[in-house]
N, C-alpha and C positions, 0 to 999 in steps of 0.2 A: 519466476516471472513469466517470461514468454515461454521457452521450452524447458529450460533446465533449472530455474530458480525454485527454491523449495519453501522457505519459511516466511521471512520477515514481511514480505509484501504480497502474500498469496492473493488477496482480493483484487490486486491490481495487475495480475497476469492476464490482462484482457485486451482485446482489440477487435473492432468491428470493421469489416471491409466494405466499401461502397454502399454505406448505409446512410439514408437521408435522416438526419436527426429531427426529433420533435422539438427540442429546445437546445440552446447553446448556453453553457455556463458562462459567467462573466470572465473576461480576459484576465484582469488582475482582480484579486479578491483579498479584502482586508482580513487579517487574522483576528478572530474573536474567540477561538476555541482552545488555544494552548498558550503556555508561557515557557520561558527559558527554565532549564533544569528539570523539565518533566522527564519522567522515566516510566516506561510501560513494558512489562514482561509478558510475553505470550508463550504458551506451551503447546506443542504440536503433538497430536494424538493420531496414531495410524491404526487402521483396521483392515484385515483381509477376511475374517470369519465372523464379523459382527461384534467383536470385543475390541475396544480401543485401548491401546497401550501408549504410554509416553515415549515419543521418539526423539524429541529435541525441543529446543526453545529459541525464541527470537526476542531481542531486547532493542527497544527504540529509545534513544536519548536525544534531548534537544538542549542546545546551549546558544547563548547570544554572543556573537563575535563581530569582527569587522573584516570585510573583504574588499580590497582596493578602496579603502577609506569609507565604505558604506556599511551601515549596520545590517547584519544578516543573521538568520537562524542557521546554525550548523546542526543538521539532523543526521543521526547515524542509526542504521539498522543492521544488527549482526545476528546471523542465524547459524546454529550448529546442531548437529545430532549428538545424542548422548553416547557415552563410550560403548555401550552394548551395540547400538545401531551402527557405530563406526565400522564394525566388522563386516557389515553388509553394504552400507553406502554412506561413507563419511562426507559430511558437509561442513564447510567452514566458509561462510559468506559474509562480506562486509560491503554495505552500500552507504555512501555519504552524499549529502547535498548541502549546498550553501545557497539560500534563496533570500530575496529582498524582503525585509520586514514590512514594507509598505504594501506589497501586492502579491507576495508568495510566488514570484517568478524566479526561476533558478539562474544563478551565475556559474555554478560549477557542480559537477557530478562525478563521483568516483565509484567504480564497480570493481571489486576484487573478490573473486569467487574461486572456490575449490570444491567441486561436487563430484564425488566418486572418481577422483583423479582427473576430472576435466577442470582445467584452470583457465581463467580469463581475467585480464586486467584492462580497464578502459578509463581514461581520464578525459573528461569533456568540459570545455569552457563555452558558455553560451554568451552571444552578443544579441540581446533581445532587440536592440535598435537596428542592427544590420541583418537580422534574421539568419544568423549563422551559428553552427556548432562546430567547434574545433576539437576533435577527439584525438586519441593516440594514433588513429589511422588516417586522419586527413581532415579536410574542411567540407562541411555539408550545409546545404541550404535547408532552412527550417521555416515553418509558418509562424505567424504572429502568436505570441502567448504560449510558446512551447513549454512543456513540463518535462522533467525527468521522472523516473519511476519512484524516487523517494519523495520529491517535492509534491508529486501528485497525491500521495497518501495524506499529506497535511492540507493540501488544496481541497481534497474531498471532505475533510473534516469541517471545513469552513463553508461548505455549500449550505444555503438556507433551503432545506428540504420542504419547509412549509409552503414554498412557492410552487411546488409541483404536485401533480395528482398521481395516484398509483398507476403504474405502467408507462409514465413519461420517461424519456431518455435524456440524459444530461451528457453532453459531448465535450471532449477536449483532445488536444494533440499531445503526444508524448514521444520523446526521442530515446531510443534504446538500441544498443548494438548497431549504431550508425545508421539506423533507419527511423523514419517517422511513422508512427502508428496513430490512426484515427480512432480514438477510444470513446467508449460510452459506458455510463452506469445507468441501469434501469432502476428507477425508484419504485419500490414495491409497497410502501406504506409503513404504518407503525403497528407494532405488536409486542407481546411479552415473550422474552426468550429466556430459557434456562440454560446456564452454562456451569462449568465446574466451579466457578467462583460464586455464583448465585443467580437470582432471578431479577431481570431488568425490564423496564420499559425501554423499547428499542426501535430504531429505524432500520428497516431491511432494504438491502439493495441486491441486484443481480448483475454482475459484470459479464460481458460476452467474452468467452475464452477463445484463444487460438488453439486449434487442434495441434498437439505436439507430442513429445515423447512421454510427458507426464500427465498433462491434463487433456480431457476430452474436449472437443469443440462445443460451441453453443453456450446457452445460458444455464449451465448446470451448477454453478457456484452460487452460494448465498453468503452474504456478510451482514453483520448487524453492528450499528453504532449505538452508543448510549443516547437515549432521547433526553438529553440535557445539554446545556451550553458547551460541554467538553467535546461532544461527539467522538468519544474515544472508542476505538475498535474493540468490540466485546467477543465476537466469535466469527469464524469463517468455516464453512463446510463445503466440501467438494468431493465428487468421485475423482479418482485418478486412474492411470492405466492398469494398475493392479491394486484393488482395494479402494479405500477412501480415507480422507483426513478430516480432522477437526482441529481448529486452532483457537484456543481460548485465552482471554486476558486473565492472568493469575495474580498479578501484582501491579500496583501503580504508586508513583511518588510525585508530589508537587503538581497535581492537576491544577488548572487555573480556577476551577469552580468546584464546589462540593458535588459528589457523585449522586445527585438527587434521583437519578433513574433507577438506582438500586432499590428493589422491593424487599429482598431478604437475601442474606448470605446462606450458603450451604453449610 
């Protein structure tokens, strides 16, 4: 995500500083894109010399549960390197969010990561009415409609991109590592994308990245959603500090709608 995260949420390792947005996405947003028991598997490919090899995978799961008496979606993203790449840079990441089924705003977020020996755990509880986030490290003020990095993935899937023109920015705020980040997605329009799974009609976006130890700064990352009601993430591409990565959707279960964006399988 911001500097160290690797897989599950690559397209949301983004943050814009002191940028005046062209448009603001809705505060709360009704879920029309996914349902409980959805499972999506992404494969991470890494390249240094122009040939991509499988380095790891990320799995997203969604279940319907109750949190403090309220119905919530419990969404988990787990990322790991394959055993061969463990010898170079072992990753075992787990991100969890519990967010309101009525507006996709989070109540709880858990980050538990192990990346090349760097370990971090943070448990955050959000009070959306009081504009506070209580983390493992303290209490923090947050703006209205705050997202965590996992809930933001599902929030982005529910944006109505037909409302925007190519090059428009869609903004939201996100809380991660006890800081508030003013995020945006730049909508790039619709196009056909070829992935390791197949050829799709797709929606392309460009997030603005923080310059860190892994990702270069600026709008160098591209991500594609399926251009159908699921808005499932199909592909992410980005240069990194050494080489480049591609992340492709390779398997899905229990999508809410048929994957009508699929033109042909490989």
